[in-house]
C-alpha positions in Angstrom: 91.5 109.0 89.6 93.0 112.6 88.1 96.8 112.9 87.4 97.4 115.7 89.9 95.8 113.5 92.7 97.6 110.4 92.3 101.0 113.0 92.3 100.0 114.6 95.8 99.1 110.9 97.4 102.5 109.6 95.7 103.8 112.4 97.9 102.7 111.4 101.2 104.4 109.9 103.9 101.2 107.5 104.6 99.4 107.2 101.9 95.3 106.0 102.0 94.0 102.9 101.0 90.5 103.7 100.6 90.2 100.5 98.0 91.6 96.2 98.2 92.7 95.2 95.1 94.9 92.0 94.2 98.2 91.6 93.7 98.3 91.8 89.3 96.3 94.9 89.7 98.5 96.8 92.1 101.4 95.7 89.8 99.7 96.9 87.3 98.9 100.4 88.8 102.6 100.6 89.7 103.4 100.3 86.6 101.2 102.7 84.9 101.9 105.5 88.1 105.4 105.2 86.4 107.2 102.3 88.0 109.6 100.3 86.4 110.1 96.4 86.8 113.3 95.0 85.8 114.5 91.4 84.7 116.4 90.8 87.8 113.6 92.9 90.0 110.7 90.6 88.5 113.0 87.4 89.1 113.9 88.1 92.5 110.1 89.0 93.0 109.1 86.0 91.9 111.1 83.6 94.0 111.2 85.4 97.1 107.7 87.6 97.7 105.1 85.1 98.1 101.6 85.7 99.9 99.6 86.0 102.9 96.1 85.2 103.9 95.0 88.3 105.8 93.3 86.6 108.2 97.0 84.8 108.3 98.6 87.5 109.6 99.9 87.6 113.9 97.4 89.9 115.7 99.5 92.5 115.8 100.2 93.3 112.2 96.4 94.2 112.2 97.4 97.5 114.7 100.3 98.4 113.0 97.8 98.3 108.9 94.9 100.1 110.6 97.5 102.9 112.3 99.1 102.9 108.8 95.2 103.5 107.8 94.9 106.5 110.2 97.9 108.0 109.7 99.6 107.0 113.2 100.7 107.7 116.0 103.1 105.6 115.0 104.9 103.3 118.5 108.5 103.6 116.7 110.4 107.1 115.2 111.3 104.9 112.7 107.5 103.7 111.5 106.8 105.5 108.4 110.6 106.1 107.0 111.7 104.7 103.7 112.4 101.2 102.6 114.7 101.1 100.0 114.6 98.3 99.0 118.6 97.0 99.2 117.8 93.5 99.4 116.0 93.4 95.9 113.7 91.5 96.6 110.6 93.8 96.0 109.6 95.1 92.8 112.1 97.8 92.1 110.8 101.2 92.2 112.2 105.1 92.8 113.6 105.9 96.4 110.7 107.0 98.5 108.5 104.4 96.7 108.2 102.2 99.6 107.4 102.8 103.7 108.2 100.4 106.6 106.2 99.8 109.6 107.3 98.0 112.9 104.8 94.8 114.0 105.4 94.4 117.2 106.7 91.3 118.5 105.6 89.9 122.0 108.2 89.6 124.5 110.9 91.5 122.9 111.9 94.7 124.2 113.1 95.7 120.6 111.9 96.7 117.6 112.2 93.1 116.5 112.4 91.7 113.4 108.6 92.0 112.1 107.9 94.4 109.6 104.9 95.2 107.2 106.4 97.1 104.1 104.0 99.4 102.0 104.2 100.4 98.4 102.2 103.6 96.8 99.9 101.4 94.5 96.7 100.9 96.7 96.9 97.8 99.1 100.7 96.3 97.9 101.3 96.0 101.4 103.7 93.6 102.2 104.8 91.7 105.4 108.1 90.2 106.6 108.9 88.1 109.7 112.2 87.8 109.2 113.7 91.3 108.6 113.9 91.4 105.0 114.8 87.8 104.9 111.7 87.0 102.6 107.9 89.1 102.3 104.5 88.3 101.5 102.0 90.1 99.8 99.2 90.2 102.2 96.0 88.9 100.3 92.9 90.4 101.8 90.6 88.9 99.5 91.5 85.6 101.3 
């Protein structure tokens, strides 16, 4: 992919995700695109970021992922906003690298605690069911 295309994609609010790659390739891609991973963030990520098979996600997560692929429309005004990684659990990147989206929780009148957080690397999608206390990288290959 030409550098100019990557720069444009990095500035997009809803990056397209045409291919599925594994976690190691996503991390390598992030580093090659100028991201940094410090020892602290790598350690935090290793201890707090697990993985989850795409097929094991709650059904509402599929709806959210489909909306992300389509670029919306999203049910909540906060969807697509920058996720700042204040908890330091995900690998450290510059502001604007991550975006968050609501995964609806049945029977809850608020946004609930479930989210998908996307990174700029293709298929760097994380699921959290506990409002950012922990994350699972979505594995599209299982």
